[in-house]
C-alpha positions as CSV (number, residue, x, y, z in Angstrom):
1,K,0.0,0.0,0.0
2,G,3.0,2.3,-0.1
3,A,3.2,2.7,3.7
4,A,5.7,1.8,6.3
5,A,5.4,2.1,10.1
6,G,7.3,1.3,13.3
7,L,4.5,-1.3,14.3
8,V,2.0,-1.9,11.5
9,G,2.3,-0.6,7.9
10,Y,-1.3,-1.2,6.8
11,G,-3.5,-3.0,9.2
12,Y,-7.1,-3.3,8.1
13,E,-9.7,-4.2,5.5
14,Y,-13.0,-2.3,5.4
15,G,-15.5,-3.7,7.8
16,E,-13.0,-5.2,10.2
17,I,-12.8,-4.1,13.8
18,M,-9.4,-2.7,14.3
19,P,-7.3,-3.6,17.4
20,I,-6.6,-1.3,20.2
21,Y,-2.9,-0.2,20.2
22,I,-1.8,0.1,23.8
23,A,1.7,1.0,25.0
24,C,3.4,0.6,21.6
25,T,6.9,2.1,21.2
26,N,9.2,2.7,18.3
27,S,12.7,4.1,18.4
28,G,13.9,3.0,14.9
29,T,13.9,5.1,11.8
30,V,10.9,4.5,9.5
31,S,11.4,5.3,5.8
32,S,9.0,5.1,2.9
33,P,8.4,6.8,-0.4
34,S,5.0,8.1,0.6
35,N,3.4,7.4,4.0
36,P,5.9,6.7,6.8
37,S,4.5,6.6,10.3
38,G,6.2,6.1,13.7
39,I,3.7,3.6,15.1
40,V,0.9,2.6,12.5
41,Y,0.0,3.7,9.0
42,G,-3.7,3.4,9.8
43,G,-6.5,3.4,7.4
44,F,-8.8,2.5,10.3
45,G,-12.2,1.1,9.2
46,V,-14.0,0.7,12.5
47,G,-13.4,1.7,16.1
48,A,-9.6,1.9,16.6
49,N,-7.9,3.4,19.6
50,I,-4.3,4.3,20.0
51,V,-3.3,4.6,23.7
52,A,0.0,5.5,25.4
53,C,2.1,5.0,22.3
54,V,5.6,6.6,21.9
55,N,7.7,7.3,18.9
56,T,11.3,8.5,19.2
57,G,12.5,7.2,15.8
58,D,12.8,9.4,12.8
59,V,10.1,9.4,10.1
60,V,11.6,9.9,6.7
61,M,9.7,10.2,3.4
62,T,12.1,9.4,0.6
63,N,10.0,10.9,-2.3
64,V,9.1,14.4,-1.2
65,T,7.8,15.3,-4.7
66,G,5.4,12.3,-5.0
67,G,2.9,13.3,-2.3
68,G,2.5,11.6,1.0
69,Y,1.7,11.9,4.7
70,P,4.6,11.4,7.1
71,A,3.5,11.2,10.7
72,G,5.0,10.8,14.2
73,I,2.3,8.3,15.4
74,V,-0.3,7.6,12.7
75,C,-0.7,8.7,9.1
76,N,-4.3,7.9,8.2
77,F,-6.6,8.4,11.2
78,G,-10.3,8.5,11.1
79,G,-13.3,6.3,10.2
80,S,-16.7,5.5,11.3
81,P,-17.3,5.4,14.2
82,A,-14.7,8.0,15.1
83,Q,-11.2,7.1,16.1
84,Y,-9.4,8.0,19.3
85,M,-5.8,8.7,20.4
86,Y,-5.0,9.0,24.1
87,G,-1.8,9.9,25.8
88,C,0.7,9.5,22.9
89,F,4.1,11.2,22.5
90,T,6.6,11.9,19.8
91,A,10.2,13.2,19.9
92,C,11.6,12.7,16.5
93,Y,12.5,14.2,13.2
94,I,9.7,14.1,10.6
95,T,10.2,14.9,6.9
96,E,8.6,18.3,6.4
97,V,6.0,18.5,3.6
98,A,2.6,20.3,3.5
99,T,0.8,17.2,4.9
100,S,3.3,16.2,7.6
101,G,2.0,15.7,11.2
102,A,4.0,15.4,14.4
103,L,1.2,13.2,15.8
104,V,-1.2,12.6,12.8
105,A,-0.7,13.4,9.2
106,D,-4.2,12.8,7.6
107,A,-7.1,13.0,10.0
108,G,-10.8,13.7,10.4
109,F,-12.8,11.8,7.8
110,N,-15.8,10.9,9.9
111,G,-14.2,12.2,13.1
112,S,-10.9,12.0,14.9
113,N,-10.3,12.6,18.6
114,I,-6.8,13.2,19.9
115,H,-6.5,13.7,23.6
116,Y,-3.5,14.5,25.9
117,S,-1.0,13.8,23.2
118,Y,2.2,15.8,22.7
119,S,5.3,16.3,20.5
120,T,8.6,18.0,20.9
121,N,8.8,18.7,17.1
122,A,8.0,22.4,16.8
123,T,8.6,22.6,13.0
124,V,5.8,20.2,11.9
125,P,2.1,20.8,12.8
126,L,0.6,18.4,15.3
127,V,-2.1,17.4,12.8
128,G,-1.0,17.8,9.2
129,Q,-4.3,17.7,7.3
130,F,-7.8,17.2,8.4
131,W,-11.1,16.7,6.5
132,T,-13.7,17.4,9.1
133,S,-13.4,18.8,12.7
134,V,-10.8,17.2,14.9
135,N,-11.5,17.2,18.6
136,S,-8.1,17.5,20.3
137,T,-6.1,18.4,23.4
138,T,-2.6,18.5,22.0
139,S,0.4,20.8,22.1
140,V,4.1,21.1,21.4
141,V,6.3,20.8,24.4
142,S,10.0,21.4,24.8
143,S,10.6,18.2,26.8
144,Y,8.9,15.0,27.8
145,S,9.0,16.0,31.5
146,E,6.6,18.9,30.8
147,C,3.7,16.6,29.9
148,V,4.1,13.3,31.9
149,D,1.0,14.1,34.1
150,N,-1.1,15.0,31.1
151,L,-0.1,11.9,29.2
152,N,-1.2,9.8,32.2
153,A,-4.5,11.9,32.3
154,G,-5.0,10.7,28.7
155,I,-4.6,7.1,29.8
156,E,-7.2,7.7,32.6
157,L,-9.6,9.3,30.1
158,Y,-9.3,6.2,27.9
159,N,-9.8,3.9,30.8
160,Q,-13.1,5.5,31.9
161,T,-14.9,3.8,29.0
162,A,-12.4,1.1,27.9
163,T,-13.4,-2.5,27.5
164,V,-9.6,-3.3,27.3
165,P,-7.9,-1.1,29.9
166,C,-4.5,0.4,29.6
167,N,-2.5,-0.9,32.5
168,Y,0.6,1.3,31.9
169,R,1.6,4.7,33.1
170,F,4.3,7.1,32.1
171,V,7.0,7.5,34.7
172,A,8.9,10.7,35.3
173,G,12.4,11.1,33.7
174,S,14.2,12.7,30.8
175,T,12.8,10.3,28.2
176,P,9.4,8.6,27.7
177,K,9.1,5.3,29.6
178,L,6.0,3.3,30.3
179,K,5.6,1.1,33.4
180,A,3.1,-1.6,33.8
181,V,0.8,-1.1,36.8
182,K,-1.5,-3.6,38.5
């Protein structure tokens, strides 16, 4: 499909129920001619959630003239019903094109919700392109330590209605680390 990602390059068919991505991390460089993503390319058909995911690996689009959507966490984000991201973080280089997103590159068809998610990349917009309204609580931060409490608030927000809870929390420090809790 012309996509590469740190976890899943292209993970759905229309009509399938997508998995819930919880506590996924990538620190390796992801490179693709069109749609590189730090965690998952996306293309969500039905009900996906991305929770407590971290990308510190660079996201490199190798064909900047051919069009594409490089993203720190997920490229293609949205579907019916709406998709949700809670407590995700990026600290990486992302190829800068008009559609780049530090968190999400292409969002909003049928609704995208991005809560308590942050990036240290100030040169690329948090959401690169969106088709309909995007409900978000996001910001650029200068360091991970600035947003640890809010990342954990995102996990708690997810857990309020989750059928599969996130049993991880971010721990304070100079780099993003997730710790399993009981």
